[in-house]
C-alpha positions as CSV (number, residue, x, y, z in Angstrom):
1,X,-47.8,-14.3,-29.0
2,X,-48.1,-11.4,-26.3
3,X,-46.9,-13.4,-23.5
4,X,-43.7,-14.3,-25.8
5,X,-43.2,-10.9,-26.7
6,X,-43.1,-9.7,-23.0
7,X,-40.8,-12.4,-22.1
8,X,-38.4,-11.4,-24.7
9,X,-38.6,-7.7,-23.5
10,X,-38.1,-8.5,-20.0
11,X,-35.0,-10.7,-21.0
12,X,-33.7,-7.7,-22.9
13,X,-34.3,-5.5,-19.9
14,X,-32.7,-8.0,-17.4
15,X,-29.7,-8.6,-19.6
16,X,-29.2,-4.7,-19.8
17,X,-29.6,-4.4,-16.1
18,X,-27.4,-7.2,-15.5
19,X,-24.4,-5.9,-17.7
20,X,-24.9,-2.3,-16.4
21,X,-24.5,-3.7,-12.8
22,X,-21.5,-5.6,-13.8
23,X,-19.8,-2.6,-15.1
24,X,-20.3,-0.5,-12.4
25,X,-19.3,-3.1,-9.8
26,X,-16.0,-3.4,-11.8
27,X,-15.6,0.1,-11.9
28,X,-16.0,0.6,-8.2
29,X,-13.7,-2.4,-7.5
30,X,-10.9,-0.7,-9.9
31,X,-11.3,2.7,-8.2
32,X,-10.5,1.5,-4.8
33,X,-7.0,1.9,-5.2
34,X,-7.4,5.5,-6.0
35,X,-9.4,5.9,-2.9
36,X,-7.5,3.8,-0.5
37,X,-4.3,5.9,-1.5
38,X,-0.9,4.4,-0.9
39,X,-0.1,1.4,1.4
40,X,3.1,0.6,3.1
41,X,3.3,-2.8,5.0
42,X,6.8,-3.0,7.2
43,X,8.1,-6.4,7.3
44,X,11.0,-5.7,9.4
45,X,12.1,-4.4,12.1
46,X,9.5,-4.9,14.5
47,X,8.5,-1.7,16.7
48,X,10.3,-1.3,19.9
49,X,13.3,-3.8,19.0
50,X,16.4,-3.4,20.8
51,X,19.7,-3.8,18.8
52,X,23.2,-4.5,19.7
53,X,24.7,-3.7,16.0
54,X,24.4,-0.6,14.6
55,X,23.2,-1.5,11.1
56,X,19.6,-2.6,10.6
57,X,17.8,-3.7,7.5
58,X,14.5,-2.1,6.7
59,X,12.1,-4.3,4.7
60,X,8.6,-4.4,3.6
61,X,6.3,-3.9,0.5
62,X,4.3,-0.8,-1.1
63,X,1.7,-0.5,-3.3
64,X,-0.3,2.4,-5.2
65,X,2.8,4.6,-4.8
66,X,4.8,7.0,-6.9
67,X,7.4,7.6,-4.4
68,X,8.6,6.1,-1.3
69,X,11.2,7.6,1.2
70,X,13.2,6.7,4.2
71,X,13.8,9.5,6.6
72,X,12.9,11.9,3.9
73,X,15.5,10.0,1.4
74,X,14.1,8.4,-1.7
75,X,14.6,4.8,-2.1
76,X,13.9,2.1,-4.6
77,X,11.3,-0.5,-4.9
78,X,11.2,-3.5,-7.0
79,X,8.6,-4.2,-9.6
80,X,6.3,-6.2,-6.9
81,X,6.6,-3.2,-4.5
82,X,9.2,-4.9,-2.3
83,X,11.8,-2.7,-0.7
84,X,15.0,-3.3,1.2
85,X,17.3,-0.6,2.8
86,X,20.0,-0.8,5.5
87,X,20.2,2.1,7.8
88,X,22.9,2.8,10.4
89,X,21.2,3.4,14.0
90,X,22.7,6.2,16.5
91,X,23.3,4.8,20.1
92,X,20.0,5.1,22.2
93,X,16.6,5.8,21.0
94,X,16.0,6.1,17.4
95,X,12.9,6.9,15.2
96,X,12.8,6.0,11.4
97,X,10.3,7.5,9.3
98,X,8.9,5.7,6.1
99,X,6.8,7.7,4.1
100,X,5.0,7.1,0.6
101,X,3.0,9.2,-2.0
102,X,0.9,8.4,-4.8
103,X,0.3,9.9,-8.0
104,X,-2.9,11.9,-6.6
105,X,-0.9,13.6,-3.8
106,X,-2.3,11.3,-1.0
107,X,0.1,10.3,1.5
108,X,0.9,7.9,4.2
109,X,3.5,7.6,6.9
110,X,4.9,4.9,9.3
111,X,7.4,5.4,12.2
112,X,9.2,2.8,13.7
113,X,10.9,3.3,17.2
114,X,14.3,1.2,17.5
115,X,16.8,1.3,20.3
116,X,20.4,0.9,19.8
117,X,22.6,-0.2,22.8
118,X,26.2,-0.4,22.4
119,X,28.2,-3.1,23.8
120,X,30.0,-2.0,26.8
């Protein structure tokens, strides 16, 4: 009888520990977005690309953001976090700045260097 009681006690303790570990693990998994901050993935254009036309399309995906800006100008994103924005390049060397901020004030920034060579 005592052996059976000990087994039930250990089973209860094991079950409680399992659920505590499960809850803590899930909480850590969910808070990773807060810890990581905003993410920017640039699909196009590629760094250092040389263009012969002045119009370039900036595309990519953002996550964990409150606001996204292209050269300090707010741009919109779709529900899944995708963005697509057209931009005119100046002749010569161009630096395009893409920045994002999350609701906790964490910021991230990507700079793209492009060259626009006018046709002679």
